[in-house]
C-alpha positions as CSV (number, residue, x, y, z in Angstrom):
1,M,-8.9,38.3,10.8
2,L,-7.7,35.2,12.6
3,G,-11.2,34.8,14.3
4,V,-12.9,34.9,10.9
5,L,-10.4,32.3,9.6
6,S,-10.9,30.1,12.6
7,K,-14.8,30.2,12.4
8,A,-14.7,29.4,8.4
9,F,-12.1,26.6,9.3
10,L,-14.4,25.0,11.8
11,R,-17.4,25.2,9.5
12,V,-15.6,23.5,6.7
13,T,-13.3,21.0,8.2
14,P,-15.7,18.6,10.0
15,K,-16.7,16.9,6.9
16,F,-13.0,16.1,6.3
17,F,-12.4,14.5,9.8
18,V,-12.7,10.9,9.5
19,P,-11.7,8.3,12.1
20,S,-8.0,7.6,11.5
21,A,-8.8,4.0,11.0
22,A,-10.6,4.7,7.8
23,F,-7.4,5.8,6.2
24,A,-4.8,4.0,8.2
25,I,-2.1,2.2,6.2
26,K,-1.7,-1.4,7.2
27,Y,1.2,-3.7,6.5
28,T,1.6,-7.5,5.9
29,K,4.4,-9.7,7.2
30,S,5.5,-10.2,3.5
31,H,6.1,-6.4,3.4
32,E,3.2,-5.1,1.2
33,W,1.1,-2.0,2.3
34,I,-2.5,-1.2,1.9
35,D,-4.0,2.1,2.2
36,F,-7.9,1.6,2.4
37,D,-10.2,4.5,2.0
38,A,-13.6,3.5,3.6
39,G,-15.3,6.3,2.0
40,S,-14.6,5.3,-1.6
41,K,-14.1,1.7,-0.7
42,V,-10.9,1.6,-2.8
43,A,-7.5,0.5,-1.6
44,K,-4.1,1.3,-2.9
45,I,-1.5,-1.4,-2.5
46,G,2.3,-1.6,-3.0
47,I,5.5,-2.9,-1.4
48,T,6.9,-1.2,1.7
49,N,10.1,0.9,2.0
50,F,11.7,-1.9,4.1
51,A,11.2,-4.3,1.2
52,Q,12.5,-2.0,-1.5
53,E,15.6,-1.2,0.5
54,H,16.3,-4.9,0.8
55,L,15.7,-5.8,-2.7
56,G,17.9,-3.0,-4.1
57,D,17.4,-1.3,-7.5
58,I,14.2,-2.6,-8.9
59,V,14.6,-3.3,-12.7
60,H,11.4,-5.0,-13.7
61,I,7.8,-5.4,-12.4
62,E,5.0,-7.7,-13.2
63,L,1.8,-5.9,-12.4
64,P,-1.4,-7.7,-11.4
65,K,-4.0,-8.2,-14.1
66,V,-6.8,-5.6,-14.0
67,N,-10.3,-7.2,-13.2
68,S,-8.6,-10.1,-11.6
69,T,-10.0,-11.1,-8.1
70,P,-7.0,-12.1,-5.9
71,I,-7.5,-13.4,-2.5
72,Q,-5.5,-12.3,0.7
73,G,-2.0,-13.9,0.8
74,K,-1.8,-15.0,-2.8
75,V,0.8,-13.8,-5.4
76,I,-0.5,-10.9,-7.6
77,G,2.6,-9.9,-9.3
78,G,6.4,-9.8,-9.1
79,L,9.4,-7.7,-8.9
80,E,13.0,-8.3,-10.2
81,S,15.9,-6.3,-8.7
82,V,19.5,-6.4,-9.1
83,K,19.7,-8.6,-6.1
84,A,16.6,-10.9,-6.2
85,V,13.3,-11.7,-7.6
86,S,10.2,-11.4,-5.3
87,D,6.6,-12.0,-5.4
88,I,4.1,-9.3,-4.6
89,M,1.4,-10.8,-2.3
90,C,-2.3,-9.5,-2.1
91,P,-2.9,-7.9,1.4
92,A,-6.7,-8.4,1.1
93,A,-9.1,-10.1,-1.3
94,G,-10.9,-8.1,-3.9
95,K,-11.0,-6.9,-7.5
96,I,-8.0,-5.1,-9.1
97,L,-9.4,-1.9,-10.7
98,E,-6.2,-0.2,-11.8
99,V,-2.5,-0.7,-11.9
100,N,0.3,1.9,-11.9
101,K,1.2,1.8,-15.6
102,A,4.1,4.3,-14.9
103,L,5.9,1.4,-13.3
104,D,6.1,-0.6,-16.6
105,N,8.6,2.0,-18.0
106,E,10.1,3.2,-14.7
107,P,10.0,0.5,-12.0
108,G,12.7,2.5,-10.1
109,I,9.8,4.8,-9.0
110,I,9.3,2.0,-6.2
111,N,12.9,2.7,-5.0
112,S,12.3,6.4,-4.7
113,S,8.7,6.4,-3.4
114,A,7.6,2.9,-2.5
115,E,4.8,4.0,-0.3
116,K,3.6,7.0,-2.4
117,E,4.2,7.3,-6.1
118,G,5.4,3.7,-6.4
119,W,1.9,2.1,-5.6
120,V,1.4,-1.1,-7.5
121,A,-2.5,-1.3,-7.7
122,K,-5.9,0.0,-6.7
123,M,-8.5,-2.5,-5.8
124,S,-12.0,-2.7,-4.4
125,L,-12.0,-5.1,-1.3
126,S,-14.6,-8.0,-1.1
127,N,-14.1,-8.1,2.6
128,P,-12.7,-4.9,4.1
129,Q,-12.6,-6.5,7.5
130,E,-9.4,-8.5,6.4
131,V,-7.5,-5.1,6.6
132,D,-8.1,-5.2,10.4
133,S,-5.9,-8.3,10.7
134,L,-2.9,-6.6,9.3
135,M,-0.2,-4.6,11.3
136,D,-0.4,-1.0,12.1
137,E,2.7,1.1,11.4
138,S,4.0,0.9,14.9
139,T,3.6,-3.0,15.0
140,Y,5.2,-3.2,11.5
141,K,8.3,-1.1,12.5
142,T,8.7,-3.5,15.5
143,Y,8.2,-6.5,13.2
144,C,11.0,-5.1,10.7
145,E,13.4,-4.5,13.6
146,E,12.9,-8.0,14.9
147,H,13.3,-9.6,11.5
148,K,15.9,-7.4,9.9
149,D,18.6,-10.2,9.8
150,D,16.2,-12.6,8.2
151,H,16.6,-11.0,4.7
């Protein structure tokens, strides 16, 4: 039975194997993440777990405007927490396709799942190569460790 499953698995799985860079999450120095899917050419963006931990309980979010065309490094929204108010910066230029409307009623989703269910927006990228200039997970973790006392 295992031999049959293995052969079936090998026939099906190659189309799902994509170079890891195509789906690699990247991070900004301002603590946003971007998960770009090269196949669909759509990216999900949000704030990092590191950011939400430092902000504390998030009580309000200003989501980006759908169909807006922000450029890399510019403000696209904002967060208000019990500790601070913070801008959400755009990790790469493009067009906002969709926002996570669930955050309007429940911004605390970001606290419980910043890098999954707490995504802020989906966007098409005008220059996907901009993502290459961002940090990978290992570099971001080092960056956070080096700057943990700055916040």
